[in-house]
C-alpha positions as MATLAB code, in Angstrom:
seq = 'MAGNITPTLANWSTWETFKAAQQEIVLPAGRVVHIAVTIRYVDIGEPRWGTILLMHGIPTWGCLYHAIIPPLAQAGYRVIAPDFLGHGWSDRRDRFDRSFQDQARMVTALLDTLQLGSVDVVGHDTGGAVALILAIEHKVRVNRLVICNSVCSDRFDDDMLDFGHPLRWKPRPVADLVAVLEESLAAGLSNQNRLTLEFRAGIIAPWASEEGKLSLLRNASALNANQTVALVDRHGEITAPTLVLWGMDDPWQRADDGKRLAREIPRAVFQAIEGASHWVQQGARAIHRCPAGFLRQCAGFCRVAEWERIWSTVLWPCR';
ca = [
      79.181   87.377  -16.449;
      77.669   85.972  -19.625;
      78.495   82.736  -21.371;
      81.918   82.523  -22.989;
      81.198   80.432  -26.100;
      80.105   82.201  -29.259;
      76.797   80.607  -30.362;
      77.872   80.369  -33.995;
      80.869   78.324  -32.900;
      78.760   75.831  -30.936;
      78.767   73.046  -33.531;
      77.811   70.031  -31.465;
      77.551   67.303  -34.063;
      78.604   64.667  -31.520;
      78.219   64.219  -27.800;
      81.988   64.494  -27.454;
      81.955   68.042  -28.837;
      79.100   68.961  -26.506;
      80.964   67.526  -23.521;
      84.085   69.447  -24.536;
      82.051   72.680  -24.442;
      80.929   72.092  -20.862;
      82.445   74.052  -18.028;
      83.133   72.627  -14.585;
      82.548   74.061  -11.161;
      83.007   72.678   -7.633;
      80.235   73.461   -5.165;
      81.584   73.392   -1.598;
      80.736   70.849    1.075;
      77.516   71.670    2.889;
      76.130   73.852    0.102;
      74.333   71.024   -1.703;
      75.298   67.803    0.067;
      77.763   66.963    2.824;
      80.735   66.774    0.458;
      81.988   69.081   -2.278;
      80.524   68.104   -5.654;
      81.606   68.825   -9.213;
      78.969   70.078  -11.663;
      79.343   70.196  -15.435;
      77.326   72.706  -17.421;
      77.088   74.597  -20.697;
      76.927   78.395  -20.517;
      76.716   80.333  -23.795;
      75.176   83.493  -25.184;
      74.589   87.100  -24.158;
      71.439   87.891  -22.099;
      69.797   90.415  -24.438;
      66.406   88.841  -23.682;
      67.465   87.250  -20.412;
      68.878   83.944  -19.205;
      67.252   80.554  -19.765;
      68.022   77.568  -17.536;
      67.451   74.230  -19.313;
      67.036   71.169  -17.082;
      67.014   67.600  -18.351;
      65.597   64.459  -16.718;
      66.468   60.771  -16.459;
      68.248   59.065  -18.220;
      69.446   62.141  -20.092;
      71.942   64.957  -19.518;
      72.502   68.437  -20.896;
      73.227   67.034  -24.352;
      69.467   66.478  -24.731;
      69.309   70.187  -25.615;
      72.243   70.175  -28.049;
      70.083   71.328  -30.984;
      68.145   73.840  -28.867;
      70.931   75.777  -27.173;
      72.705   77.465  -30.128;
      69.500   78.875  -31.711;
      68.344   80.179  -28.320;
      71.710   81.872  -27.811;
      71.621   83.306  -31.321;
      68.133   84.659  -30.589;
      69.515   86.731  -27.703;
      69.484   84.505  -24.624;
      72.178   83.417  -22.260;
      71.633   79.673  -21.900;
      72.651   77.575  -18.888;
      72.316   73.784  -19.183;
      73.721   71.816  -16.221;
      74.040   68.090  -15.748;
      72.199   67.101  -12.576;
      73.991   65.434   -9.686;
      74.806   61.876  -10.716;
      73.803   62.559  -14.336;
      75.878   63.074  -17.450;
      79.396   64.130  -16.472;
      78.620   65.858  -13.182;
      79.774   64.204   -9.963;
      78.789   60.522  -10.079;
      80.455   59.214   -6.933;
      78.363   56.835   -4.871;
      78.317   59.170   -1.864;
      75.208   61.365   -1.983;
      71.475   61.409   -2.584;
      70.009   62.496   -5.933;
      66.504   63.501   -4.802;
      64.600   66.283   -6.564;
      65.206   68.519   -3.546;
      68.958   67.854   -3.753;
      68.901   68.716   -7.459;
      67.033   71.955   -6.680;
      69.689   72.845   -4.082;
      72.373   72.172   -6.670;
      70.673   74.463   -9.187;
      70.290   77.346   -6.729;
      73.930   76.925   -5.667;
      75.009   77.014   -9.311;
      72.953   80.146   -9.969;
      74.457   81.787   -6.881;
      77.969   80.936   -8.027;
      77.244   82.367  -11.486;
      75.810   85.477   -9.769;
      72.421   85.003  -11.400;
      69.396   86.198   -9.459;
      66.419   85.120  -11.544;
      66.137   83.153  -14.783;
      63.579   81.672  -17.134;
      63.315   77.972  -16.262;
      62.634   75.064  -18.634;
      62.265   71.614  -17.065;
      61.761   68.296  -18.849;
      60.937   64.902  -17.285;
      62.402   64.859  -13.742;
      63.827   68.284  -14.525;
      60.210   69.411  -14.609;
      59.770   68.268  -11.018;
      62.875   70.235  -10.037;
      61.493   73.250  -11.911;
      58.238   73.003   -9.949;
      60.210   72.974   -6.685;
      62.100   76.081   -7.782;
      58.871   77.867   -8.736;
      57.224   76.967   -5.413;
      60.070   77.274   -2.911;
      62.399   79.739   -4.673;
      59.912   82.035   -6.366;
      62.331   84.943   -6.780;
      64.627   82.755   -8.916;
      61.974   82.019  -11.566;
      60.894   84.718  -14.024;
      58.938   82.411  -16.292;
      58.390   78.659  -16.177;
      58.169   76.066  -18.960;
      57.230   72.529  -17.908;
      57.681   69.924  -20.628;
      56.545   66.273  -20.454;
      57.364   66.281  -16.774;
      56.988   63.710  -14.059;
      54.171   64.977  -11.874;
      51.865   63.486   -9.297;
      52.575   59.728   -9.319;
      53.307   59.223  -13.026;
      56.771   57.717  -13.574;
      58.384   55.638  -16.326;
      58.346   51.944  -15.369;
      61.723   51.315  -17.047;
      63.390   53.918  -14.875;
      61.657   52.633  -11.735;
      62.949   49.143  -12.557;
      66.508   50.497  -12.626;
      65.908   51.633   -9.052;
      66.415   48.073   -7.758;
      70.215   47.866   -7.334;
      70.242   44.252   -6.159;
      68.509   43.307   -9.394;
      70.661   45.393  -11.710;
      74.143   45.632  -10.169;
      75.132   42.052  -11.157;
      73.939   42.501  -14.735;
      76.314   43.591  -17.510;
      76.373   47.123  -18.865;
      75.149   45.763  -22.196;
      71.818   44.796  -20.592;
      71.297   48.319  -19.307;
      72.222   49.815  -22.681;
      69.696   47.547  -24.415;
      66.883   48.761  -22.141;
      67.931   52.380  -22.658;
      67.825   51.898  -26.414;
      64.275   50.566  -26.166;
      63.310   53.545  -24.003;
      64.761   56.050  -26.465;
      62.793   54.444  -29.305;
      59.570   54.335  -27.268;
      59.825   58.062  -26.553;
      59.961   59.158  -30.214;
      56.951   59.389  -32.515;
      59.141   59.409  -35.612;
      61.716   56.627  -35.516;
      63.772   58.459  -38.118;
      64.678   60.819  -35.283;
      66.378   57.963  -33.418;
      69.667   58.914  -35.000;
      72.956   57.259  -34.208;
      74.168   60.560  -32.753;
      71.141   60.904  -30.436;
      71.409   57.315  -29.261;
      75.156   57.547  -28.659;
      74.880   60.891  -26.907;
      72.218   59.909  -24.401;
      73.745   56.517  -23.605;
      77.395   57.611  -23.385;
      77.473   58.557  -19.659;
      75.973   55.218  -18.611;
      78.002   52.823  -20.789;
      80.477   51.849  -18.071;
      80.291   50.221  -14.657;
      80.627   53.629  -12.992;
      77.910   55.069  -15.209;
      75.636   52.078  -14.705;
      75.829   52.369  -10.925;
      75.182   56.112  -11.064;
      72.092   55.587  -13.207;
      70.835   52.957  -10.749;
      71.293   55.436   -7.895;
      69.491   58.136   -9.878;
      66.618   55.763  -10.502;
      66.533   54.799   -6.821;
      65.824   58.458   -6.064;
      62.603   58.365   -8.111;
      60.086   58.577   -5.306;
      56.530   59.578   -6.210;
      56.098   61.020   -2.709;
      58.323   63.894   -3.841;
      55.955   64.919   -6.626;
      52.702   64.007   -4.879;
      53.753   66.367   -2.075;
      53.910   69.206   -4.608;
      50.359   68.796   -5.932;
      48.714   70.854   -3.181;
      51.344   73.549   -3.767;
      51.002   73.932   -7.534;
      48.538   76.710   -6.802;
      51.322   78.688   -5.086;
      53.228   79.169   -8.330;
      53.204   82.819   -9.366;
      55.542   82.728  -12.376;
      53.866   82.860  -15.810;
      53.811   79.209  -16.829;
      53.722   77.336  -20.127;
      53.007   73.599  -19.958;
      54.467   72.339  -23.232;
      53.666   68.739  -24.099;
      54.563   66.198  -26.770;
      51.175   64.596  -27.239;
      52.334   61.046  -28.052;
      54.218   60.521  -24.783;
      53.638   56.942  -23.524;
      54.772   57.763  -19.978;
      53.857   61.344  -19.095;
      50.544   61.477  -20.890;
      48.813   64.549  -22.268;
      46.114   64.376  -19.581;
      48.857   64.732  -16.942;
      50.049   67.930  -18.566;
      46.544   69.326  -18.919;
      45.821   68.612  -15.261;
      49.076   70.276  -14.241;
      48.150   73.348  -16.287;
      44.795   73.538  -14.509;
      46.482   73.362  -11.104;
      48.949   76.196  -11.793;
      47.301   79.652  -11.785;
      47.028   81.177  -15.267;
      49.141   78.431  -16.835;
      48.845   77.845  -20.578;
      48.813   74.303  -21.981;
      50.423   74.052  -25.424;
      50.369   70.769  -27.346;
      53.138   69.726  -29.719;
      51.498   67.304  -32.116;
      53.563   64.535  -33.657;
      56.064   64.564  -30.808;
      56.512   62.154  -27.931;
      58.561   62.233  -24.740;
      61.930   63.277  -26.191;
      60.329   66.382  -27.625;
      63.647   68.221  -27.955;
      64.717   65.556  -30.443;
      61.376   64.607  -31.919;
      59.652   67.925  -32.661;
      61.363   68.147  -36.024;
      60.545   71.006  -38.340;
      62.382   73.729  -40.241;
      65.972   74.971  -39.946;
      67.297   71.501  -39.052;
      66.355   71.806  -35.387;
      63.344   70.780  -33.249;
      61.691   74.070  -34.131;
      58.306   73.438  -32.502;
      59.888   73.091  -29.073;
      62.382   75.879  -29.733;
      59.813   78.358  -31.025;
      57.484   77.831  -28.070;
      60.231   78.199  -25.445;
      61.899   81.205  -27.016;
      58.654   82.995  -27.755;
      57.136   82.338  -24.351;
      60.182   83.621  -22.510;
      59.627   87.074  -24.003;
      57.007   89.058  -22.096;
      55.324   90.280  -25.266;
      54.828   86.709  -26.452;
      53.449   85.702  -23.058;
      50.921   88.497  -23.282;
      49.964   87.344  -26.786;
      49.480   83.753  -25.641;
      47.449   84.939  -22.656;
      45.164   87.131  -24.743;
      44.691   84.870  -27.777;
      44.943   81.358  -26.357;
      44.067   81.336  -22.672;
      41.675   84.201  -22.117;
      39.049   83.166  -24.730;
      38.912   79.745  -23.057;
      38.085   81.153  -19.649;
];
C-alpha cells in the first residue's frame, strides 16, 4: 500500500498543515514497549524508485523534512517520515524509555505494520544513530543508507545533554526551554536568513507546553553515549551501500566525525555539503525553493545507477 497523499497537494507552508497531513497508528503493547503507543507519520508518494524512510533527531520531528518530502515523492519515491517515540506528535506519555534501541524497535514495527520489507534509510542527528542500528541489526530492512550529521561515537550536543537533567529543568518555565531551543536552531544554521519564522515555529511547536517540555527532557535523558560507542566496533558489519552526507559547518557533529564514520563503514562515500551546518535540510538552500543540495544527494544516491556513478567517479579513484 503506497502513500495516500498526492505529492502536488502536499503544500506544507506551516507546521500545522504538516501535522494535519500525518497519519496515526497504534503499535500494540509488547511490540515496542510494554504499553501500546501511538505513532504519527507522513506517508506519501508511489514507490516507482522505491521507498525512503526519513528519520529526524532531537529536538526535531518529521516536519524537519517538510521541504524535502514533496520533491522526493514527485521524483518517484514513496516517503515515510515518522515522529520518534516522545518526539513531535507521537506518544509523549511519561511511561516509556526513548533509547535509540527503542526507537529502532518502533521503526521496524511501523515498517511491519505498513507491510514494507526493505527501504532506503536516511537518518539525521539521533536518527542517524537509529539508522546505524537498523543497518547493523536489521540488515534486510536497509537497501541503502544515508547518514547525515549524525550523533556517533561520543559526540553529542551539550544543550541537549543539559536538558537531560530533569531536576534542573522541570521547575523552569516553558519560556526558558524555548529560549534555549531558539539559540540551538540559530547555532545550527550557517545562513541566518534560513532561520525563518516558519522553521522556528515548526520545530519548537511540540515542546511549547508543559507536556511537551517534559517529553523533551525525557528524550534528552535518553541521550547516552554508551549507545553509540557500542556501535563503533560494529560499523564494519554494515553491508548496505552508504552515503555519509555532512553539512560542513556543524558546530556539534563535526566534519571529522563524519569522515571517520565513512572510513569505518565498508565502501561508504563521504559527501560534503559546503555552506550548510547541522540543520542541513533547512540550510542547504539552492534552486527550486528547496534545500536542493541535500535533496539531490539523497534522491540520486538512492538510485542504484547513481550509487554506481558515485562509487566509480568519487570513491574508487581515492582508493
